[in-house]
C-alpha positions as CSV (number, residue, x, y, z in Angstrom):
1,M,-37.5,9.9,-0.4
2,N,-35.7,8.1,-3.3
3,V,-32.3,9.7,-3.9
4,R,-30.2,8.4,-6.5
5,L,-26.7,9.4,-7.6
6,S,-25.3,7.4,-9.8
7,G,-22.2,7.5,-12.5
8,R,-20.6,5.0,-14.2
9,R,-16.9,5.0,-13.8
10,P,-14.4,1.9,-14.8
11,G,-11.9,1.2,-12.0
12,R,-8.7,-1.0,-11.8
13,R,-10.2,-3.4,-14.4
14,L,-9.2,-1.8,-17.8
15,I,-11.9,-0.1,-19.9
16,S,-11.4,1.8,-23.1
17,T,-11.1,5.6,-23.2
18,T,-14.1,5.7,-25.4
19,A,-16.0,3.9,-22.6
20,V,-14.7,6.2,-20.0
21,A,-15.8,9.6,-22.0
22,A,-19.4,8.0,-22.5
23,T,-20.1,7.5,-18.9
24,T,-18.3,10.5,-17.1
25,V,-20.8,12.2,-15.0
26,L,-19.7,15.4,-12.9
27,G,-21.6,17.1,-10.0
28,L,-25.0,16.1,-8.5
29,G,-27.3,16.4,-11.7
30,A,-28.2,12.5,-11.2
31,L,-29.8,13.4,-7.9
32,T,-33.5,12.9,-8.2
33,A,-36.2,12.6,-5.2
34,C,-39.4,11.2,-4.9
35,G,-41.2,8.5,-2.5
36,S,-41.2,7.9,1.1
37,S,-40.2,10.6,3.8
38,A,-36.6,10.8,5.2
39,A,-38.4,9.6,8.6
40,D,-39.5,6.4,6.9
41,S,-36.0,5.3,6.0
42,K,-34.4,5.6,9.4
43,N,-33.1,2.5,11.2
44,S,-34.6,1.3,14.7
45,D,-32.1,3.8,16.2
46,G,-33.2,6.8,14.4
47,K,-30.2,6.9,12.1
48,L,-29.8,6.6,8.5
49,D,-28.4,3.2,7.5
50,V,-25.3,3.7,5.3
51,V,-23.4,0.8,3.3
52,A,-19.7,1.9,2.3
53,S,-18.0,-0.4,-0.2
54,F,-14.7,-0.2,1.1
55,Y,-12.8,2.2,3.8
56,P,-12.1,5.4,2.1
57,M,-16.1,5.4,1.4
58,Q,-16.8,4.4,5.2
59,F,-14.5,7.4,6.6
60,L,-16.5,9.9,4.4
61,A,-20.0,8.6,5.5
62,E,-18.7,8.5,9.1
63,R,-17.2,11.8,9.2
64,I,-20.5,13.7,7.2
65,G,-22.9,11.6,8.8
66,G,-21.7,11.7,12.3
67,D,-24.2,10.9,15.2
68,H,-27.1,10.8,12.4
69,V,-25.8,7.6,10.5
70,A,-24.8,3.8,11.3
71,V,-22.4,3.0,8.7
72,T,-21.4,-0.8,7.7
73,N,-18.3,-1.3,5.5
74,L,-18.7,-4.3,2.9
75,T,-14.8,-4.9,2.8
76,K,-13.7,-6.3,5.9
77,P,-10.0,-4.9,7.5
78,G,-7.3,-6.2,5.8
79,Q,-9.3,-7.8,2.7
80,E,-8.1,-6.6,-0.7
81,P,-11.4,-4.5,-2.0
82,H,-11.3,-5.3,-5.5
83,D,-11.7,-8.7,-5.2
84,L,-14.4,-8.7,-2.9
85,E,-17.3,-11.0,-3.7
86,V,-20.9,-9.8,-1.8
87,S,-22.5,-12.6,0.3
88,A,-26.1,-13.3,0.7
89,Q,-25.9,-11.5,4.1
90,Q,-24.3,-8.6,2.7
91,R,-27.2,-8.2,0.0
92,A,-29.5,-8.7,2.6
93,Q,-27.9,-5.7,4.6
94,L,-28.1,-3.6,1.4
95,E,-31.8,-4.2,1.0
96,E,-32.3,-2.9,4.3
97,A,-29.8,0.2,4.4
98,D,-31.1,3.6,3.4
99,A,-28.1,4.8,1.5
100,A,-25.0,3.3,-0.2
101,V,-21.8,5.1,-0.9
102,Y,-19.4,3.3,-3.1
103,L,-16.9,3.8,-6.2
104,K,-18.6,2.4,-9.4
105,G,-15.8,0.3,-11.3
106,L,-13.7,-0.4,-8.4
107,Q,-15.4,-3.5,-7.0
108,P,-17.6,-5.2,-9.9
109,A,-19.5,-7.5,-7.2
110,V,-20.6,-4.2,-5.1
111,D,-21.6,-2.4,-8.5
112,E,-23.6,-5.4,-9.5
113,A,-25.4,-5.9,-5.9
114,I,-26.2,-2.2,-5.4
115,S,-27.6,-1.7,-9.1
116,Q,-30.0,-4.6,-8.4
117,S,-31.1,-3.5,-4.6
118,G,-34.1,-1.2,-3.8
119,I,-31.6,1.0,-2.0
120,S,-32.8,4.6,-2.0
121,T,-29.9,6.8,-1.9
122,K,-27.0,5.5,-4.1
123,V,-24.0,7.7,-4.3
124,D,-21.2,7.0,-6.6
125,A,-18.1,8.4,-5.9
126,A,-16.5,8.2,-9.0
127,S,-19.2,11.0,-10.4
128,L,-18.4,13.4,-8.2
129,T,-14.9,14.3,-9.6
130,T,-12.8,13.7,-12.8
131,L,-11.0,10.4,-13.5
132,E,-8.2,10.0,-15.7
133,E,-6.2,7.3,-17.7
134,H,-2.8,6.4,-16.0
135,G,-0.5,3.6,-16.7
136,S,2.6,2.4,-14.8
137,E,4.2,5.8,-15.2
138,V,2.3,9.0,-14.1
139,G,3.7,12.5,-13.5
140,G,5.7,15.1,-14.6
141,H,9.0,13.1,-15.0
142,A,7.3,10.7,-17.5
143,E,7.7,12.4,-20.8
144,E,11.6,12.1,-20.1
145,H,11.4,8.3,-20.3
146,D,9.9,8.0,-23.7
147,G,11.1,4.7,-25.6
148,H,11.2,2.8,-22.4
149,D,9.2,-0.2,-21.4
150,H,6.3,1.3,-19.1
151,G,4.9,-2.1,-18.5
152,G,1.3,-2.8,-18.2
153,E,-2.0,-1.3,-19.9
154,E,-3.3,2.0,-19.2
155,G,-6.7,2.5,-17.8
156,T,-9.0,4.2,-15.9
157,D,-7.4,5.0,-12.3
158,P,-9.8,4.9,-9.4
159,H,-7.4,6.0,-6.9
160,I,-9.0,9.4,-6.6
161,W,-9.0,9.1,-2.6
162,L,-5.2,9.5,-2.6
163,D,-5.4,12.9,-3.8
164,P,-6.9,15.2,-1.0
165,V,-8.3,17.9,-3.6
166,K,-10.1,15.2,-5.4
167,Y,-11.2,13.6,-2.1
168,A,-12.6,16.8,-1.1
169,E,-14.8,17.2,-4.0
170,V,-15.8,13.5,-3.6
171,A,-16.7,14.5,0.2
172,E,-18.8,17.5,-1.0
173,G,-20.7,15.6,-3.1
174,V,-21.5,12.9,-0.3
175,G,-22.5,15.4,1.9
176,K,-25.0,17.2,-0.4
177,A,-26.6,13.6,-0.9
178,L,-27.0,12.9,2.9
179,Q,-28.7,16.1,2.8
180,K,-31.2,15.3,0.3
181,A,-31.5,11.9,1.8
182,D,-32.2,13.3,5.5
183,P,-33.2,16.8,5.4
184,D,-34.2,16.7,9.1
185,H,-30.1,16.7,9.4
186,A,-29.2,18.6,6.5
187,A,-27.5,21.3,8.6
188,D,-25.2,19.0,10.7
189,Y,-24.2,17.3,7.4
190,E,-23.3,20.6,5.9
191,K,-21.4,21.5,9.0
192,N,-19.5,18.1,9.0
193,T,-18.8,18.4,5.1
194,A,-17.3,21.8,5.5
195,A,-15.3,20.6,8.7
196,L,-13.9,17.6,6.6
197,V,-13.3,19.7,3.4
198,K,-11.4,21.9,5.7
199,E,-9.2,19.3,7.1
200,L,-8.5,18.0,3.7
201,D,-7.5,21.4,2.3
202,Q,-5.0,21.4,5.1
203,L,-3.9,18.3,4.3
204,N,-3.3,19.0,0.6
205,T,-1.3,22.2,1.7
206,T,0.9,20.1,4.1
207,F,1.9,18.0,1.0
208,E,2.7,21.1,-1.0
209,D,5.1,22.6,1.7
210,G,6.3,19.0,2.6
211,L,7.3,17.9,-1.2
212,K,8.0,21.3,-2.5
213,N,11.9,21.1,-2.2
214,T,13.4,17.5,-2.5
215,D,16.4,15.9,-4.0
216,S,14.4,13.7,-6.3
217,K,11.1,13.8,-7.8
218,V,10.8,9.8,-8.9
219,F,9.3,7.2,-6.4
220,I,9.0,3.6,-7.2
221,T,5.9,1.5,-6.2
222,T,4.4,-1.8,-6.6
223,H,1.6,-0.8,-8.7
224,A,0.1,2.2,-10.1
225,A,-2.0,3.5,-7.0
226,F,-0.6,7.1,-6.5
227,G,-0.7,8.5,-9.7
228,Y,-3.5,11.3,-8.5
229,L,-1.0,12.0,-5.8
230,A,2.3,12.3,-7.7
231,E,0.5,14.5,-10.6
232,R,-0.7,16.7,-7.7
233,Y,2.6,17.6,-6.1
234,G,5.0,17.5,-9.3
235,L,6.2,13.9,-8.7
236,T,6.5,10.9,-11.0
237,E,5.6,7.6,-10.0
238,E,7.0,4.6,-11.6
239,A,5.3,1.3,-10.8
240,I,6.4,-1.9,-11.1
241,S,3.1,-3.2,-12.5
242,G,0.2,-0.8,-13.8
243,L,-3.0,-0.3,-12.3
244,D,-3.6,-4.2,-11.8
245,P,-1.6,-5.0,-8.7
246,E,-1.9,-8.6,-9.9
247,S,0.1,-8.3,-12.9
248,E,3.5,-9.4,-13.6
249,P,6.1,-6.8,-14.7
250,S,8.3,-8.0,-18.0
251,A,12.1,-8.5,-17.6
252,S,12.7,-5.2,-19.5
253,R,10.5,-3.4,-17.3
254,V,12.3,-4.3,-14.2
255,K,15.7,-3.8,-16.1
256,D,14.2,-0.1,-17.4
257,L,13.3,0.5,-13.3
258,Q,16.7,-0.6,-12.4
259,E,18.5,1.8,-14.9
260,M,15.8,4.7,-14.1
261,A,16.4,4.3,-10.3
262,K,20.4,4.9,-10.7
263,A,20.1,7.7,-13.1
264,D,17.2,9.6,-11.1
265,G,18.7,8.8,-7.6
266,V,15.9,6.8,-6.4
267,T,16.6,5.3,-3.0
268,T,13.4,3.5,-1.9
269,V,10.9,0.9,-3.5
270,F,7.7,1.2,-1.8
271,Y,5.3,-1.7,-1.3
272,E,1.9,-2.0,0.1
273,T,0.3,-3.9,3.2
274,L,-2.6,-6.0,1.2
275,V,-0.5,-7.2,-1.7
276,S,2.7,-9.4,-2.2
277,D,5.8,-7.5,-1.3
278,R,7.9,-10.2,-3.3
279,T,8.4,-8.1,-6.3
280,A,9.3,-5.1,-4.8
281,K,12.0,-6.4,-2.5
282,T,13.9,-8.3,-5.4
283,L,13.9,-5.3,-7.4
284,A,15.0,-3.4,-4.4
285,S,17.7,-6.3,-3.6
286,D,19.1,-6.2,-7.2
287,A,19.5,-2.3,-7.4
288,K,20.8,-1.9,-3.8
289,L,17.5,0.1,-2.9
290,T,15.7,0.2,0.5
291,T,12.2,-0.7,1.0
292,A,9.5,1.3,2.7
293,V,5.6,1.2,3.0
294,L,3.5,3.7,1.2
295,D,-0.2,2.7,2.1
296,P,-2.9,3.3,-0.7
297,I,-5.4,3.2,2.5
298,E,-7.8,0.6,1.1
299,G,-8.4,-0.4,4.5
300,I,-7.0,0.3,8.0
301,T,-5.6,-2.7,10.1
302,D,-3.0,-3.2,12.8
303,K,-0.1,-2.6,10.4
304,S,-1.5,0.7,9.0
305,Q,0.7,3.7,10.0
306,G,-2.3,5.6,11.8
307,D,-6.0,5.0,12.9
308,D,-7.7,6.9,9.9
309,Y,-7.2,8.2,6.5
310,L,-5.8,11.5,7.7
311,Q,-3.3,9.8,10.1
312,V,-2.2,7.5,7.4
313,M,-1.9,10.1,4.6
314,K,0.5,12.0,7.1
315,S,2.5,8.7,7.3
316,N,2.7,8.5,3.4
317,L,3.8,12.0,3.4
318,A,6.6,11.3,5.6
319,A,7.8,8.2,3.8
320,L,7.8,10.3,0.5
321,Q,9.8,13.0,2.3
322,K,12.4,10.4,3.7
323,A,12.6,8.6,0.3
324,L,12.9,11.8,-2.0
325,G,15.4,13.6,0.3
326,A,13.1,16.5,1.3
327,K,14.6,19.4,2.6
């Protein structure tokens, strides 16, 4: 069976809105099937070989595939996924794999390797939900800051997994793709997908309830990874940098953030474990704010506040509740 699910989505590397509109793909219309049987695509253990581009895709593949899949993550724990270079060994793994689950546009080297491979099932997570244009300021409070230096250029935001609702949409698409790739176990994939979507729905409710009543609705991060989360729960994310974590903020942007923090009662500057915390700690020190971790969950390491996506998301919620003064 030859199953392809593909869509073209730009990631953190900024691409124009016109290009985004031209490449948006929704649903599973790109799935086509022909060729070898599912039995021919199994590895020596009888499992479907699945390659995931980075942790959020690995989590979906493992939870939905269960005992019927063997999942390999191209991005090692602790490695910043956006700068991943695909090795010759990993390219060979792709050629031997039966399926790839990835987020097109987030990791250019992965996109290239997957497109050049003969892998039979290609599941692009970006084609399973709607991506948006975000900058360094995102959310319901943003319009109050017109005229300020927002810093950074707007671009298509790839961080869909940090919104449980969008992540559930992706999970449903991955489940359908695995069902087509391995129809002998379609019932199990469908059951596992439903169970995961239910957990994500519960997570969404927990976030809604936990962030409904807070003293402040504004939080500061090192870069704009939490725009979808902010929009979902009526918050505003103010990022020191834009979508690119390597960009340096302007002096006026830093000054603007200091003034905004005082005006909006911001108490905390959030940083993440896989990029430098230097700018966050400098801003916090100058503005007499505290610092804390808000994890974009691009990988699970010993520093992660939890063993998997669901646990770390709940830790993120607790951190936001504390910083925002949840009641």
